[in-house]
N, C-alpha and C positions, 0 to 999 in steps of 0.2 A: 482982624484975626478969624480964621475959619471956626464955626460954631460946631461943625460935623467932622467925622473922620472921613466920609464917603458920601459922594453924591450920585445916585443911580437915576438912570433913565431907562425905564422897563416899558418895554412894547408888548402887545399882546393881543391877540386875536382869537375868535372861536373856532377857527380852521386848523385841522393838522396839516402841516407843511411836509412833513416827511412819514415815510413808512415806520409806524411803531405798533403795528397790530399784534407784534408777538411780544410786547413789553406786557407788563402787569395791568395796564389801563385800557390795553386794546384802542378803541375808537374814541373813547370819552374824552374829549378835549380838556372840559372843565375839571375832571379829575385829576389830569394829567398835570393839567395847569396849577391846581391847588399842591399837588405832590412836590412839584419843582420852586414854587414859592415858599412852601414850608421848609424845604431843604435848604434853599436860600437863606431864609430867616436863622436856620440853625447854624449856617455856616457864618453868618454875620455876628455870632455871639460876642459880646463885648464892646461892638462896634457903634459908635453914635451915627446913625444915616438918614440922610434925607432922600425921599424918593418921589419922582415924578412918573405917573403910570400914564401910557398912552393906549387908551382902550380903544382900539379899531374894530367898530361895529361890533360891540361886545355887548350881550346881555346884562343887566343890572348885576346878576350874582357874581360876576367876573371881578367888579368893583368892589364888592362886600368882600372880597378875598383878601385885598389889601389892607381892609379896616379891621379883618380878622387877626390878620399876624403882625400888622405895623400899628405903631401909635399914631391915631387919626391927625394929630396936630403936625406929623413929619411927614403925610403923605398928600401928595397934589395929583388929582385925578383930571385927565383930560378925556372928554368922550368925544371921538372922532368917527365920521361916517364913511368907514371903510376906504381911506386914503391909499392904502395899500405898504408895501415893504419899503419901497425906496422913498415915500415921502415921509413914512414914520421915522425912519433912519435919520433923514435930514433934519426933522423935528428934535430928535435925540441931540443932534450936534448944537441946535439953536439953543436948548435947553442948558445943556452942560457947559457951554462957553459964557453964557449970560449969567449962570447962578455964581455967587460970592460964598454960598455955606460951607463948601469943601475944597480943598487942594486936589484932592484925588476924586476921579470921575470913573463912572463904570457904565458903559452900555450893556443892556440885558435883554436878551430874547427869553420868550415863555417857555423853550422846551430845552432848557438846562437843568439838570439834577446835580446838586452839589454834595461835597462831603461835610459832615459838621464840624464846626469851629476850625475852619480852615482858610476862611478868607483872608483873615488878618496877615497870614502868610505872605500872601500875594502884596499887599500894602507895604507890609515893611521891606519886601524884596525890590519893590519900586522904588521906595524912598530912601533906601540906603545904599543904592548903587547908580553913580550918575549917567553910566553907560546903558542903563535901562529905560527905554521910551514907553515901551508896551509890554503888557504882559496879558496872555490869554488863561484861562482856567483849564482850557480843553487841550489834553494831550491827543492831537488828531491823529486818528488812525492812517490817514493818507501819508503822514510824516515818514511811516515805515514802510510803505506799501507802492508807492508812485515815484517813478524815476524824476519828476519836477522836483521832488523834495530832496534828492540825493545831494548834498553837500557837506562840505566842512562845517562843523557847528563849534560853539564855545560851549562848555559844559563848567558848572559852577555848584559849589556845595553851600546851601544857606538855609538855616533855619531846620537842619536835619533832613533834608531833602535836594535832591538834584534838581537843577534848572538847566535848560538846554536854549539855545538861539533856534529860531524858525524862521523859514522864509514867509510863510502866510499862515492865516487863521480864518475863522468866520467873523462875523459881526458881533460878538459878544467879547470885550475887551475891556482892560484897565489901562489908565493913563492918567497925568497928571494935567489939570486944567490948561497949564501955559503949554504944555505940549499939544493938545488938542487946539487950541487957539493957534498954533503955528502949522499945523497941518490939515486943519479943518478944510481949506481948499482942495485938498487931495481926497479926502473922504466924500467931498461932495461931488466928485465924479461918478459916484456909484449910483447917483441919481440919474446919470446920462446912460444908463444901461450897460454900466460896464461891470464886470464879475468882480465880487468882493476880493477874490484872490488877484485879479488884475492890479487893484487898488493897492494891495499888500505888497505885491513884487515891486512896485514902482517907489515904494517907500524902502522896503529891505534892500532893492536891487540886485535881487536874486534870479538869475537865468536872462534877464533882460538884455544882457551883453554877451549872449550865446548864440551866435548864428550856427554854429555847428549843432549845438542841442536842438534849435529850432528846426532845421533841416532833418535831423533825425528822426524827429516825432512827426513829421508831416503826414506819414503813413501810419504809425505806430499808436500815436495819441493826437489825432487832431484836435482834440478839443484844447489840450493845452497849447497849441498854436493859436487857437483862438483868443485864449487868456492873455497870451504874451502881445498878441496884435493889438488887443484891446488896452493893455497896459500902456502901450507906445502912444495909440489913438486918443485916448483920453488923458494919460498922465505924463506925456513927453517932457513938460517942463520940469516936473518933479525928476524924472529919471536923469535927465540931462545936467539941471542945474540945483535941485533940492538935496538938501543934507540927507544922507544914508540913515536911516532909522534902526534900531534893534527891537526885534519882538522876542520875548521869553515865554517858556512854557514849565511849569512844573511837572516833575516826573515823579510817581505817577500823577494823573491830573487831578486838580483840586474839585473839578465838574466833567461832566461829559454832555454833549450834544445828544439829544434823544432821537437820533438817526438810527435805526437799528442795525444797519450794515457799518455804521462807522463810530461804534462805542469806543471811548477812550479806554486803551489797553490796562489789563493787570489788575481790574477790579470787577467784581460781579455785580454789576450795576442792576441788574433785574431782581437779583436776590434783595439788594437794600430795598429797593422799592415795593417787592411783595412783604419784607418785614413791616413796612410801614402800613401798609394795607391790613395786615393781618392782626396789628395792634390797634387798628381803627384810628389811626392818628388823623387821617385825612378824611373828612366828610363834608365835603363840600354842601352848601346850602343857600 
């Protein structure tokens, strides 16, 4: 029997991966990291959580953040020597497949900001619907602006909000340990320099059987052609023989990736973070 409601593998590094200079925290990664971690803690309200933290070349103050916001006995810290994005993701898979503390598992990155008291809605949605394989907290702006994501979608009402299917997301997502165990070989292709979008497209099988779309994008959006090519190159077995998986996203998002040009729509995330700064909630030490 599971002891916890959720198992999290959280990876963090001291470098800014995206343009965040216009957000309230500017280029201060430590303050941004604390804001994101505190927001996750607030979103997890009422849940029993076990967390494994992958500290990739982090100074000691980053590890102290987790002891500040989570019960120390429920946190396991790993000090890593700058092994990078691909290998930390690979280690997340190892941890979450091997653990038996929780049925539901979550891949977390350090630059996501969450709405308070909302995380449980994602877990409930996952557990109460058999046709839900993965849930992303992030209502990605690309889904509304890029032709790659134009597709028929399923829309569902649950827990007072809408949920829609998506073709892909980033590497912060929720699933069952059993589902991860069955799909881990596909996610491990990301280690072989595939795009995260390529991996997701092989799982959702969106656009990978569309030669007309591919040819039309050769000159319009060559990056998308590379994404589809790498999906076939690294994940062809999943595309041809694997089960089609579903990825769902809440509307509005439960969290946003703090890439300034791709914030989840319909919420003033900068104002929410500024409010936290003004109240002096986040004071890393």
